[in-house]
N, CA, C and O of each residue as an XYZ file, in Angstrom:
880
protein
N       0.821     -1.105      0.026
C      -0.179      0.036      0.196
C       0.889      1.427      0.093
O       1.937      1.436      0.739
N       0.593      2.274     -0.558
C       1.062      3.570     -0.689
C       0.553      4.296      0.649
O      -0.620      4.335      1.020
N       1.691      4.882      1.322
C       1.283      5.910      2.068
C       0.479      7.288      1.878
O      -0.178      7.489      0.856
N       0.560      8.157      2.843
C      -0.067      9.338      2.417
C       1.293     10.175      2.263
O       1.147     11.262      1.705
N       2.438      9.881      2.622
C       3.739     10.570      2.253
C       4.231     10.396      0.997
O       4.904     11.263      0.441
N       3.907      9.174      0.417
C       4.603      8.808     -1.272
C       3.537      9.636     -2.218
O       3.757     10.148     -3.315
N       2.224      9.609     -1.400
C       1.055     10.262     -2.579
C       1.315     11.942     -2.346
O       0.878     12.786     -3.128
N       1.874     12.165     -1.486
C       2.423     13.825     -1.244
C       3.520     13.881     -2.347
O       3.558     14.601     -3.345
N       4.377     12.966     -1.929
C       5.850     13.239     -2.607
C       5.331     12.990     -4.032
O       6.108     13.658     -4.713
N       4.497     12.433     -4.829
C       4.075     12.278     -6.191
C       3.481     13.444     -6.430
O       3.610     13.752     -7.614
N       2.830     14.293     -5.749
C       1.959     15.213     -6.223
C       3.327     16.500     -6.406
O       3.516     17.190     -7.408
N       3.944     16.518     -5.416
C       5.141     17.665     -5.740
C       6.012     17.265     -6.628
O       6.666     18.152     -7.176
N       6.285     15.735     -7.046
C       7.393     15.635     -8.217
C       6.233     15.670     -9.261
O       6.908     15.694    -10.290
N       5.195     15.685     -9.594
C       4.318     16.057    -10.614
C       4.772     17.320    -11.135
O       5.317     17.492    -12.225
N       4.422     18.443    -10.012
C       4.863     19.832    -10.266
C       6.226     20.164    -10.713
O       6.226     21.023    -11.595
N       7.433     19.718    -10.351
C       8.673     19.825    -10.645
C       8.595     18.707    -12.319
O       9.349     19.101    -13.209
N       8.027     17.871    -12.530
C       7.992     17.519    -13.609
C       7.518     18.150    -14.618
O       8.006     17.751    -15.676
N       6.625     19.127    -14.741
C       6.103     19.909    -15.683
C       7.207     20.971    -15.734
O       7.455     21.447    -16.842
N       7.900     21.400    -14.669
C       9.191     22.575    -15.040
C      10.346     21.828    -15.994
O      10.968     22.313    -16.939
N      10.432     20.292    -15.345
C      11.430     19.999    -16.225
C      10.900     20.052    -17.883
O      11.596     20.533    -18.777
N       9.683     19.525    -18.075
C       9.256     19.490    -19.485
C       9.240     20.519    -20.234
O       9.096     20.476    -21.456
N       9.428     21.816    -19.373
C       9.648     23.105    -20.181
C      11.220     23.119    -20.374
O      11.672     23.702    -21.359
N      12.055     22.512    -19.491
C      13.272     22.499    -19.536
C      13.650     21.880    -20.998
O      14.464     22.345    -21.796
N      12.868     20.741    -21.136
C      13.157     19.458    -22.509
C      12.751     20.629    -23.798
O      13.532     20.887    -24.713
N      11.334     21.274    -23.644
C      11.095     22.006    -24.749
C      11.815     22.971    -25.331
O      11.724     23.361    -26.494
N      12.870     23.518    -24.093
C      13.621     24.335    -24.699
C      14.993     24.089    -24.730
O      15.944     24.861    -24.855
N      14.933     22.920    -24.600
C      16.471     22.158    -24.993
C      17.492     22.887    -24.167
O      18.438     23.471    -24.697
N      17.289     22.852    -22.794
C      18.022     23.577    -22.106
C      19.407     22.951    -21.616
O      20.174     23.536    -20.851
N      19.630     21.651    -22.170
C      20.862     21.071    -21.830
C      21.972     22.063    -22.930
O      23.168     22.211    -22.680
N      21.281     22.655    -24.134
C      22.667     23.209    -24.676
C      23.045     24.664    -23.825
O      24.030     25.281    -24.231
N      22.264     25.232    -22.631
C      23.216     26.049    -22.081
C      24.231     25.727    -21.341
O      24.938     26.716    -21.148
N      24.615     24.801    -20.848
C      25.835     24.184    -20.548
C      26.780     23.045    -21.179
O      26.765     21.830    -20.985
N      27.438     23.675    -21.831
C      28.330     23.080    -23.071
C      29.089     21.971    -22.278
O      29.158     20.813    -22.690
N      29.563     22.331    -21.300
C      30.684     21.422    -20.692
C      29.867     20.407    -20.105
O      30.271     19.309    -20.488
N      28.819     20.307    -19.284
C      27.853     19.299    -18.912
C      27.598     18.411    -20.075
O      28.051     17.272    -20.188
N      26.845     19.015    -20.920
C      26.302     18.120    -21.931
C      27.637     17.438    -22.742
O      27.582     16.232    -22.981
N      28.763     18.167    -23.137
C      29.746     17.346    -23.733
C      30.356     16.006    -22.668
O      30.761     14.874    -22.933
N      30.202     16.712    -21.468
C      30.818     15.608    -20.310
C      29.783     14.035    -20.571
O      30.031     12.846    -20.769
N      28.731     14.766    -20.448
C      27.576     13.289    -20.620
C      27.880     12.686    -22.065
O      28.001     11.478    -22.265
N      27.980     13.589    -22.969
C      28.266     12.685    -24.440
C      29.741     11.902    -24.411
O      30.048     11.116    -25.307
N      30.460     12.147    -23.490
C      31.620     11.682    -23.680
C      31.574     10.098    -22.742
O      32.056      9.023    -23.099
N      30.904     10.381    -21.597
C      30.984      9.385    -20.631
C      29.154      9.309    -19.938
O      28.783      9.901    -18.925
N      28.319      8.461    -20.786
C      26.870      8.713    -20.891
C      26.505      7.917    -19.389
O      27.317      7.178    -18.833
N      25.544      8.125    -19.012
C      24.631      7.563    -17.808
C      24.791      6.266    -17.617
O      24.544      5.586    -18.613
N      25.115      5.708    -16.685
C      24.841      4.266    -16.321
C      24.622      3.904    -14.894
O      25.114      4.592    -14.001
N      23.879      2.817    -14.640
C      23.409      2.659    -13.057
C      22.039      1.781    -13.343
O      21.406      1.748    -14.398
N      21.758      1.083    -12.121
C      20.610      0.370    -11.965
C      20.124     -0.725    -13.158
O      19.026     -0.981    -13.652
N      21.621     -1.290    -13.392
C      21.350     -2.194    -14.719
C      20.904     -1.505    -15.956
O      20.401     -2.274    -16.775
N      20.962     -0.151    -16.336
C      20.626      0.216    -17.436
C      22.087      1.119    -17.857
O      22.760      1.664    -16.982
N      22.348      1.161    -18.931
C      23.715      1.472    -19.888
C      22.956      2.420    -21.011
O      22.255      1.884    -21.869
N      23.163      4.131    -20.958
C      23.148      4.585    -22.154
C      24.533      4.579    -22.736
O      25.538      4.672    -22.033
N      24.558      4.438    -24.372
C      25.575      4.527    -25.154
C      25.175      4.986    -26.588
O      24.011      5.089    -26.974
N      26.227      5.235    -27.287
C      26.149      5.544    -28.481
C      26.256      4.504    -29.915
O      26.043      4.825    -31.084
N      26.601      3.368    -29.442
C      26.924      2.405    -30.065
C      26.540      0.938    -29.249
O      26.544      0.800    -28.026
N      26.319      0.236    -29.924
C      26.150     -1.026    -29.429
C      27.107     -1.953    -28.782
O      28.019     -2.425    -29.461
N      26.975     -2.271    -27.458
C      28.155     -3.158    -26.682
C      28.002     -4.483    -27.032
O      26.958     -5.063    -27.332
N      29.363     -5.008    -26.957
C      29.594     -6.005    -27.540
C      29.085     -7.305    -26.502
O      28.438     -8.274    -26.899
N      29.510     -7.093    -25.169
C      28.858     -7.964    -23.895
C      27.897     -7.166    -22.940
O      27.959     -6.186    -22.198
N      26.922     -8.154    -23.370
C      25.549     -7.791    -22.312
C      24.916     -8.688    -21.755
O      23.716     -8.677    -21.484
N      25.946     -9.797    -21.484
C      25.851    -10.880    -20.372
C      25.537    -11.008    -18.776
O      25.218    -11.897    -17.986
N      25.821     -9.574    -18.756
C      25.581     -9.178    -17.144
C      24.024     -8.803    -16.928
O      23.608     -8.231    -15.921
N      23.315     -9.160    -17.893
C      21.895     -8.864    -17.714
C      21.346     -7.285    -17.717
O      20.243     -6.956    -17.281
N      22.406     -6.303    -18.336
C      22.310     -4.794    -17.965
C      21.298     -4.288    -19.321
O      21.599     -4.899    -20.347
N      20.282     -3.392    -19.475
C      19.499     -2.927    -20.559
C      20.267     -1.824    -21.116
O      20.515     -0.880    -20.366
N      20.730     -1.796    -22.463
C      21.575     -0.880    -23.473
C      20.410      0.040    -24.115
O      19.433     -0.384    -24.731
N      20.668      1.154    -23.889
C      19.816      2.281    -24.880
C      20.974      2.787    -25.573
O      21.991      3.318    -25.126
N      20.592      2.495    -26.851
C      21.827      2.841    -27.870
C      21.175      3.899    -28.661
O      20.176      3.631    -29.329
N      21.745      5.241    -28.624
C      21.233      6.338    -29.132
C      22.338      7.435    -29.611
O      23.315      7.833    -28.978
N      21.959      7.756    -30.735
C      23.071      9.128    -30.936
C      22.922     10.330    -30.158
O      23.744     11.227    -30.345
N      21.861     10.512    -29.187
C      21.540     11.613    -28.144
C      21.741     10.880    -26.591
O      20.904     10.950    -25.692
N      22.844     10.279    -26.522
C      23.278      9.798    -25.149
C      23.564     10.995    -24.412
O      23.201     10.908    -23.239
N      24.074     12.039    -24.711
C      24.589     13.062    -24.035
C      22.847     13.276    -23.687
O      22.366     12.541    -22.824
N      22.250     13.952    -24.150
C      20.997     14.845    -23.977
C      20.273     13.775    -22.848
O      20.069     14.148    -21.693
N      19.873     12.263    -23.369
C      19.236     11.251    -22.353
C      19.971     11.220    -21.041
O      19.410     11.304    -19.948
N      21.131     11.105    -21.207
C      21.798     11.136    -19.905
C      21.427     12.687    -19.082
O      20.967     12.565    -17.946
N      21.553     13.658    -19.449
C      21.124     14.890    -19.084
C      19.836     14.756    -18.052
O      19.733     15.134    -16.885
N      18.747     13.973    -19.045
C      17.886     13.979    -18.367
C      17.336     12.809    -17.137
O      16.495     12.956    -16.251
N      18.130     11.699    -17.472
C      18.344     10.711    -16.327
C      18.637     11.258    -15.115
O      18.052     11.077    -14.047
N      19.597     11.947    -15.358
C      20.283     12.513    -14.028
C      19.172     13.651    -13.401
O      18.841     13.700    -12.216
N      18.761     14.398    -14.298
C      17.585     14.809    -13.528
C      16.488     14.391    -12.875
O      15.965     14.869    -11.869
N      16.150     13.374    -13.585
C      14.997     12.228    -13.059
C      15.499     11.672    -11.724
O      14.633     11.602    -10.851
N      16.830     11.231    -11.371
C      17.381     10.777    -10.429
C      17.643     11.711     -9.287
O      17.790     11.077     -8.242
N      17.733     12.788     -9.163
C      17.588     14.096     -8.406
C      15.877     14.025     -7.914
O      15.499     13.747     -6.776
N      14.996     14.352     -9.085
C      13.714     14.429     -8.931
C      12.923     13.573     -8.055
O      12.151     14.076     -7.239
N      13.051     12.421     -8.159
C      12.554     11.249     -7.589
C      13.397     10.384     -6.650
O      13.222      9.166     -6.652
N      14.263     10.927     -5.885
C      15.368     10.396     -5.123
C      14.199      9.986     -3.734
O      14.523      9.057     -2.995
N      13.260     10.520     -3.548
C      12.854     10.378     -2.157
C      11.811      9.181     -2.686
O      11.494      8.517     -1.699
N      11.274      8.757     -3.690
C      10.334      7.525     -4.130
C      11.410      6.048     -4.404
O      10.875      4.956     -4.216
N      12.876      6.077     -4.836
C      13.376      5.485     -5.065
C      14.187      4.541     -3.892
O      14.269      5.036     -2.768
N      14.702      3.386     -4.095
C      15.036      2.611     -2.868
C      15.679      1.469     -3.831
O      15.413      1.432     -5.033
N      16.666      0.413     -3.111
C      17.030     -0.506     -3.872
C      16.112     -1.521     -4.094
O      16.572     -2.460     -4.744
N      15.032     -1.612     -3.774
C      13.751     -2.743     -4.425
C      13.231     -2.235     -5.397
O      12.731     -3.049     -6.173
N      13.109     -0.651     -5.805
C      12.337     -0.357     -7.039
C      13.024      0.321     -7.870
O      12.342      0.728     -8.811
N      14.245      0.645     -7.908
C      15.015      1.676     -8.695
C      15.181      0.881     -9.877
O      15.216      1.529    -10.923
N      15.318     -0.645     -9.989
C      15.841     -1.404    -11.338
C      14.416     -1.142    -11.935
O      14.533     -0.514    -12.987
N      13.084     -1.415    -11.614
C      12.003     -1.245    -12.051
C      12.098      0.135    -12.818
O      12.076      0.211    -14.046
N      12.211      1.270    -11.926
C      12.230      2.543    -12.456
C      13.233      2.590    -13.770
O      12.720      3.010    -14.808
N      14.231      2.305    -13.798
C      15.223      2.824    -14.422
C      15.085      1.901    -15.803
O      15.411      2.188    -16.954
N      14.629      0.983    -15.399
C      14.189     -0.297    -16.683
C      13.374      0.222    -17.657
O      13.571      0.224    -18.873
N      12.205      0.775    -16.880
C      11.164      1.126    -17.742
C      11.304      2.500    -18.470
O      10.650      2.651    -19.501
N      11.988      3.372    -18.087
C      12.704      4.747    -18.424
C      13.390      4.077    -19.885
O      13.214      4.559    -21.004
N      14.081      3.044    -19.623
C      14.994      2.499    -20.714
C      14.164      1.761    -21.894
O      14.326      1.763    -23.115
N      13.390      1.246    -21.214
C      12.321      0.726    -22.093
C      11.493      1.789    -22.917
O      11.122      1.461    -24.044
N      11.220      2.880    -22.491
C      10.374      4.004    -23.331
C      11.237      4.385    -24.136
O      10.888      4.583    -25.300
N      13.005      4.654    -23.623
C      13.714      5.299    -24.708
C      13.623      4.242    -25.876
O      13.129      4.597    -26.946
N      14.059      3.028    -25.715
C      14.049      2.179    -26.703
C      13.116      2.083    -27.505
O      13.409      1.781    -28.661
N      11.637      2.316    -27.135
C      10.472      2.230    -27.661
C      10.351      3.443    -28.662
O       9.939      3.225    -29.802
N      10.654      4.546    -28.319
C      10.876      5.598    -29.194
C      11.470      5.634    -30.229
O      10.945      6.104    -31.239
N      13.045      5.010    -30.211
C      13.983      4.770    -30.973
C      13.508      3.856    -32.449
O      13.634      4.095    -33.650
N      12.876      2.647    -31.623
C      12.491      1.872    -32.610
C      11.443      2.430    -33.661
O      11.606      2.367    -34.880
N      10.164      3.075    -32.917
C       9.171      3.732    -33.795
C       9.459      4.927    -34.904
O       8.669      5.450    -35.690
N      10.864      5.175    -34.692
C      11.301      6.507    -35.727
C      12.260      6.219    -36.503
O      13.106      5.454    -36.040
N      12.449      6.738    -37.945
C      13.452      6.389    -38.680
C      14.491      7.312    -38.234
O      14.102      8.388    -37.778
N      15.739      7.080    -38.284
C      16.810      7.591    -37.413
C      16.798      8.926    -38.285
O      17.008      9.797    -37.442
N      16.694      9.420    -39.262
C      16.445     10.819    -40.024
C      15.177     11.553    -39.082
O      15.156     12.782    -39.008
N      14.545     11.055    -38.654
C      13.298     11.924    -37.873
C      13.546     11.930    -36.304
O      13.084     12.787    -35.551
N      14.274     10.945    -35.946
C      14.344     11.137    -34.479
C      14.884     12.205    -33.959
O      15.361     12.871    -34.878
N      15.036     12.659    -33.030
C      15.521     14.025    -32.364
C      15.505     13.993    -30.784
O      14.554     13.422    -30.251
N      16.435     14.533    -30.033
C      16.650     14.258    -28.656
C      15.630     15.038    -27.983
O      15.532     14.754    -26.789
N      14.730     16.067    -28.458
C      13.708     16.227    -27.581
C      12.573     15.385    -27.332
O      12.122     15.051    -26.236
N      12.058     15.000    -28.785
C      11.151     13.790    -28.664
C      11.259     12.805    -27.579
O      10.429     12.481    -26.729
N      12.666     12.328    -27.826
C      13.459     11.095    -26.723
C      13.071     11.299    -25.380
O      12.708     10.417    -24.601
N      13.180     12.675    -25.118
C      13.514     12.822    -23.604
C      11.778     12.885    -23.452
O      11.280     12.343    -22.466
N      11.083     13.417    -24.244
C       9.281     13.454    -23.971
C       8.814     12.207    -23.783
O       7.814     12.043    -23.083
N       9.370     11.292    -24.292
C       8.965      9.804    -24.240
C       9.080      9.517    -23.111
O       8.144      9.010    -22.493
N      10.446      9.808    -22.472
C      10.950      9.162    -21.059
C      10.148      9.780    -20.056
O       9.754      9.112    -19.100
N       9.808     11.245    -20.203
C       8.716     12.011    -19.280
C       7.379     11.496    -19.168
O       6.727     11.465    -18.124
N       7.035     11.125    -20.206
C       5.586     10.605    -20.358
C       5.638      9.021    -19.322
O       4.746      8.763    -18.513
N       6.769      8.166    -19.547
C       6.902      7.292    -18.951
C       7.147      7.634    -16.991
O       6.577      7.081    -16.051
N       7.909      8.430    -16.982
C       7.787      9.236    -15.672
C       6.543      9.209    -14.942
O       6.224      8.654    -13.891
N       5.830     10.046    -15.870
C       4.212     10.486    -15.300
C       3.443      9.209    -14.940
O       2.822      9.000    -13.897
N       3.599      8.371    -16.018
C       2.874      7.060    -15.673
C       3.145      6.498    -14.168
O       2.337      6.470    -13.240
N       4.396      6.092    -14.174
C       5.219      5.471    -12.794
C       4.520      6.192    -11.371
O       3.910      5.606    -10.476
N       4.775      7.410    -11.470
C       4.206      8.384    -10.470
C       2.576      8.084    -10.157
O       2.016      8.077     -9.061
N       2.067      7.866    -11.352
C       0.676      7.662    -11.023
C       0.233      6.155    -10.575
O      -0.929      5.906    -10.256
N       1.178      5.260    -10.583
C       1.300      3.980    -10.136
C       1.503      4.049     -8.672
O       0.804      3.537     -7.797
N       2.764      4.893     -8.525
C       3.034      4.982     -7.098
C       1.979      5.257     -6.169
O       1.635      4.520     -5.244
N       1.264      6.876     -6.619
C       0.371      7.169     -5.917
C      -0.864      6.214     -5.694
O      -1.656      6.464     -4.786
N      -1.021      5.187     -6.469
C      -2.084      4.230     -6.513
C      -1.400      2.494     -5.925
O      -2.092      1.480     -6.013
N      -0.162      2.489     -5.436
C      -0.010      1.509     -4.823
C       1.631      1.080     -5.255
O       2.033      0.099     -4.630
N       2.304      1.487     -5.918
C       3.505      0.970     -6.513
C       3.894      0.886     -7.918
O       3.078      1.052     -8.825
N       5.265      0.601     -8.130
C       5.718      0.556     -9.734
C       5.280     -0.991    -10.101
O       5.449     -1.987     -9.397
N       4.685     -0.912    -11.371
C       4.130     -2.123    -12.096
C       5.409     -2.176    -12.920
O       5.989     -1.189    -13.372
N       5.819     -3.583    -13.077
C       7.219     -3.968    -13.867
C       6.740     -5.283    -14.469
O       6.829     -6.373    -13.904
N       6.274     -5.086    -15.558
C       5.742     -6.715    -16.152
C       7.000     -7.879    -16.169
O       6.719     -9.077    -16.124
N       7.995     -7.541    -16.217
C       9.034     -8.373    -16.239
C       9.560     -8.844    -14.908
O      10.435     -9.711    -14.906
N       9.074     -8.316    -13.701
C       9.450     -8.875    -12.509
C       8.182     -9.482    -11.923
O       6.980     -9.220    -11.928
N       9.367    -10.848    -11.177
C       7.947    -11.619    -10.497
C       8.607    -11.959     -9.047
O       9.812    -12.003     -8.801
N       7.590    -12.176     -8.198
C       7.782    -12.483     -6.802
C       8.368    -14.192     -6.890
O       7.600    -15.006     -7.404
N       9.593    -14.626     -6.427
C       9.891    -16.086     -6.366
C      10.246    -16.388     -4.941
O      11.446    -16.324     -4.676
N       9.253    -16.768     -3.787
C       9.692    -17.076     -2.566
C       9.777    -15.643     -2.026
O      10.580    -15.535     -1.100
N       9.332    -14.853     -2.275
C       9.117    -13.708     -1.546
C      10.142    -12.553     -2.115
O      10.254    -11.392     -1.721
N      10.703    -13.085     -2.938
C      11.795    -12.045     -3.632
C      11.875    -11.319     -4.762
O      12.368    -12.058     -5.614
N      11.656    -10.292     -5.199
C      11.648     -9.776     -6.119
C      12.587    -10.133     -7.428
O      13.646     -9.509     -7.370
N      12.497    -10.799     -8.348
C      13.313    -10.796     -9.385
C      13.219    -10.555    -10.931
O      12.423    -11.184    -11.629
N      14.082     -9.604    -11.428
C      13.628     -9.133    -12.594
C      14.480     -9.993    -13.859
O      15.650    -10.356    -13.983
N      13.357    -10.098    -14.635
C      13.880    -10.795    -16.080
C      14.179    -10.239    -17.109
O      13.403     -9.517    -17.736
N      15.688    -10.564    -17.534
C      16.069     -9.812    -18.555
C      15.976    -11.000    -20.173
O      16.878    -11.824    -20.315
N      15.188    -10.942    -20.900
C      14.941    -12.218    -21.888
C      16.110    -12.059    -22.912
O      16.379    -10.959    -23.396
N      16.714    -13.065    -23.186
C      17.741    -13.343    -24.137
C      16.904    -13.358    -25.809
O      16.108    -14.186    -26.250
N      17.466    -12.091    -26.464
C      16.689    -11.934    -27.638
C      17.155    -12.678    -28.590
O      16.786    -12.397    -29.730
N      18.136    -13.887    -28.385
C      18.335    -14.732    -29.708
C      17.959    -16.103    -29.180
O      17.731    -16.914    -30.078
N      17.846    -16.529    -28.022
C      17.375    -17.672    -27.841
C      15.561    -17.450    -27.075
O      15.417    -16.788    -26.048
N      14.711    -17.924    -27.584
C      13.715    -17.763    -26.993
C      13.515    -18.472    -25.426
O      14.201    -19.450    -25.126
N      12.873    -18.099    -24.807
C      12.565    -18.935    -23.798
C      13.663    -19.049    -22.452
O      13.446    -19.728    -21.448
N      14.679    -18.352    -22.659
C      16.083    -18.154    -21.767
C      16.416    -17.027    -21.549
O      16.180    -16.227    -22.455
N      16.921    -16.632    -20.599
C      17.071    -15.092    -20.227
C      18.334    -15.202    -18.717
O      18.901    -16.134    -18.146
N      18.315    -13.753    -18.566
C      19.122    -13.542    -17.078
C      18.112    -13.319    -15.998
O      17.111    -12.677    -16.317
N      18.215    -13.731    -14.827
C      17.212    -13.247    -13.515
C      18.239    -12.419    -12.746
O      19.400    -12.816    -12.642
N      17.856    -11.363    -12.249
C      18.407    -10.499    -11.261
C      17.615    -10.545     -9.986
O      16.391    -10.427    -10.041
N      18.310    -10.730     -8.703
C      17.903    -10.343     -7.653
C      18.643    -10.059     -6.563
O      19.862    -10.190     -6.674
N      18.164     -9.680     -5.475
C      18.721     -8.998     -4.650
C      18.234     -9.304     -3.186
O      17.021     -9.233     -2.986
N      19.083     -9.643     -2.125
C      18.852     -9.610     -0.564
C      19.935     -9.609      0.357
O      21.072    -10.059      0.213
N      19.362     -8.983      1.414
C      20.423     -8.913      2.483
C      21.177    -10.067      2.880
O      20.836    -11.248      2.822
N      22.583     -9.405      3.421
C      23.482    -10.619      3.578
C      23.097    -11.192      4.630
O      23.429    -12.375      4.554
N      22.600    -10.989      5.518
C      22.279    -11.524      7.131
C      20.658    -12.342      6.569
O      20.108    -13.003      7.450
N      20.060    -12.302      5.404
C      18.968    -12.993      5.189
C      19.141    -13.681      3.849
O      18.315    -13.392      2.983
N      20.130    -14.581      3.545
C      20.105    -15.030      1.959
C      19.209    -16.171      1.639
O      18.675    -17.032      2.339
N      19.208    -15.946      0.531
C      17.734    -16.942     -0.138
C      18.982    -17.824     -1.148
O      20.183    -17.580     -1.263
N      18.185    -18.851     -1.751
C      18.717    -19.569     -2.875
C      17.487    -19.774     -3.703
O      16.424    -20.257     -3.310
N      17.740    -19.394     -4.753
C      16.406    -19.928     -5.652
C      16.895    -20.850     -7.173
O      16.241    -21.052     -8.196
N      18.131    -21.224     -6.847
C      18.292    -22.117     -8.077
C      17.201    -23.223     -8.090
O      16.759    -23.606     -7.006
N      16.760    -23.735     -9.195
C      15.838    -24.796     -9.343
C      14.140    -24.299     -8.904
O      13.161    -25.046     -8.917
N      14.151    -23.386     -8.670
C      12.695    -23.026     -7.920
C      12.119    -22.397     -9.394
O      12.734    -21.520    -10.000
N      11.014    -22.906     -9.808
C       9.998    -22.524    -10.650
C       9.057    -21.455    -10.409
O       8.684    -21.311     -9.245
N       8.522    -20.539    -11.459
C       7.602    -19.869    -11.310
C       7.011    -19.456    -12.717
O       7.436    -19.882    -13.792
N       5.978    -18.574    -12.554
C       5.206    -18.533    -14.203
C       5.114    -17.280    -14.208
O       4.897    -16.691    -13.149
N       5.297    -16.413    -15.722
C       4.775    -15.216    -15.858
C       4.298    -15.659    -17.487
O       4.674    -16.423    -18.376
N       3.077    -14.512    -17.205
C       2.193    -14.493    -18.413
C       1.849    -15.964    -19.066
O       2.119    -16.335    -20.208
N       1.326    -16.536    -18.255
C       1.030    -18.293    -18.699
C       2.109    -18.915    -18.800
O       1.806    -19.959    -19.376
N       3.224    -18.918    -18.588
C       4.574    -20.000    -19.137
C       5.059    -20.324    -17.934
O       4.987    -19.664    -16.898
N       5.617    -21.494    -18.132
C       6.236    -21.772    -16.589
C       7.603    -21.825    -16.946
O       7.869    -22.212    -18.084
N       8.822    -21.398    -15.922
C      10.080    -21.250    -15.797
C      10.685    -21.741    -15.031
O       9.970    -22.253    -14.169
N      12.123    -21.922    -14.805
C      12.668    -22.339    -13.747
C      13.961    -21.523    -13.562
O      14.469    -21.191    -14.633
N      14.505    -21.189    -12.636
C      15.678    -20.280    -12.123
C      16.807    -21.288    -12.041
O      16.856    -22.166    -11.180
N      17.793    -21.089    -13.077
C      18.917    -21.822    -13.138
C      20.050    -21.501    -12.291
O      19.916    -20.858    -11.249
N      21.401    -22.027    -12.805
C      22.510    -21.743    -11.959
C      23.273    -20.285    -11.806
O      23.656    -19.598    -12.754
N      23.374    -20.047    -10.771
C      24.044    -18.509    -10.356
C      25.323    -18.363    -11.163
O      26.202    -19.221    -11.247
N      25.319    -17.055    -11.801
C      27.055    -17.058    -12.450
C      27.683    -15.832    -12.266
O      28.779    -15.601    -12.777
N      26.975    -14.878    -11.454
C      27.340    -13.652    -10.855
C      26.716    -13.396     -9.421
O      25.535    -13.631     -9.169
N      27.702    -12.849     -8.429
C      27.040    -12.469     -7.108
C      28.141    -11.597     -6.531
O      29.337    -11.874     -6.437
N      27.392    -10.286     -6.096
C      28.042     -9.198     -5.738
C      27.810     -9.114     -4.354
O      26.792     -9.714     -4.009
N      28.623     -8.390     -3.180
C      28.071     -8.077     -1.669
C      28.573     -6.718     -1.603
O      29.763     -6.496     -1.379
N      27.595     -5.664     -1.814
C      28.250     -4.323     -1.403
C      27.267     -3.560     -0.226
O      26.113     -3.145     -0.334
N      28.160     -3.548      0.889
C      27.429     -2.985      2.129
C      26.414     -3.921      2.615
O      25.497     -3.357      3.212
N      26.311     -5.363      2.515
C      25.423     -5.854      3.009
C      24.339     -6.208      2.209
O      23.547     -7.027      2.675
N      24.129     -5.705      0.981
C      23.207     -6.083     -0.090
C      23.636     -6.831     -0.912
O      24.348     -6.224     -1.712
N      23.527     -8.161     -1.169
C      23.957     -9.073     -2.290
C      22.787     -9.106     -3.459
O      21.573     -9.276     -3.345
N      23.693     -8.856     -4.743
C      22.915     -8.696     -5.709
C      23.615    -10.394     -6.410
O      24.759    -10.843     -6.480
N      22.320    -10.906     -6.804
C      22.658    -12.160     -7.955
C      22.391    -12.238     -9.348
O      21.241    -11.837     -9.522
N      22.837    -12.516    -10.250
C      22.415    -12.917    -11.383
C      22.332    -14.370    -11.878
O      23.457    -14.846    -12.034
N      21.488    -15.078    -12.125
C      21.196    -16.286    -12.657
C      20.708    -16.660    -14.202
O      20.354    -15.749    -14.951
N      20.707    -17.703    -14.534
C      19.822    -17.946    -15.733
C      18.776    -18.464    -15.630
O      18.591    -19.295    -14.741
N      17.777    -18.108    -16.534
C      16.302    -18.875    -16.080
C      16.073    -19.498    -17.735
O      16.728    -19.091    -18.694
N      15.201    -20.363    -17.797
C      15.051    -21.024    -18.785
C      12.921    -21.418    -18.877
O      12.063    -21.488    -17.997
N      12.887    -21.535    -20.040
C      11.018    -21.947    -19.919
C      11.084    -23.807    -19.779
O      11.993    -24.511    -20.217
N      10.167    -24.157    -19.235
C       9.929    -25.237    -18.863
C       9.419    -26.027    -19.878
O       8.446    -25.531    -20.446
N       9.873    -27.368    -20.370
C       9.241    -27.874    -21.370
C       8.490    -29.060    -21.209
O       8.851    -29.831    -20.320
N       7.524    -29.345    -21.896
C       6.653    -30.342    -21.446
C       7.215    -31.819    -21.688
O       7.841    -32.107    -22.708
N       6.966    -32.645    -20.762
C       7.539    -34.183    -20.399
C       7.089    -35.044    -21.394
O       7.380    -36.239    -21.354
């Protein structure tokens, strides 16, 4: 359930989001040449999202890549949204939040011919998704269609674009409350899957991040 503080935060952020829309409309990133040059040189990355200008060769860690010629402008916006929504984000929901922003950016790029794409419309696509998520938070929380609960743990799924029915599962837990999900079945959109072996694990300040394979169950 969403408490009254979250609803009040959402209302305040929506007001500031309108101010940000005016900045995007005026393409205000052009006012700070040094900052935008820095973002173009080293685009935004975090919470399993990587903004870049060319396709990465190794995405086996489960990151979502946003490949765009407007990496600087999009990084500028992501940084603004990080500050704007900081009171609503935590280690449990930030991956869903940034994942949906990345998905909105990729959807925009896929729906436009390269010659018709521009940084302002790209940023507005991301802002619209931000507004949708704020409405969801006010109603109870982010809805992420690629996140499932497995034994009470939120597991974010990254489908393998090459092999159907397989992918990478990312989940987190506190170091003093370990969980083991290898071999545990789950369902998503009417299909049965099972979490496979762990191939990456990190521990940062007591928060353990795991990446495992998952695959669709085959009928016997």
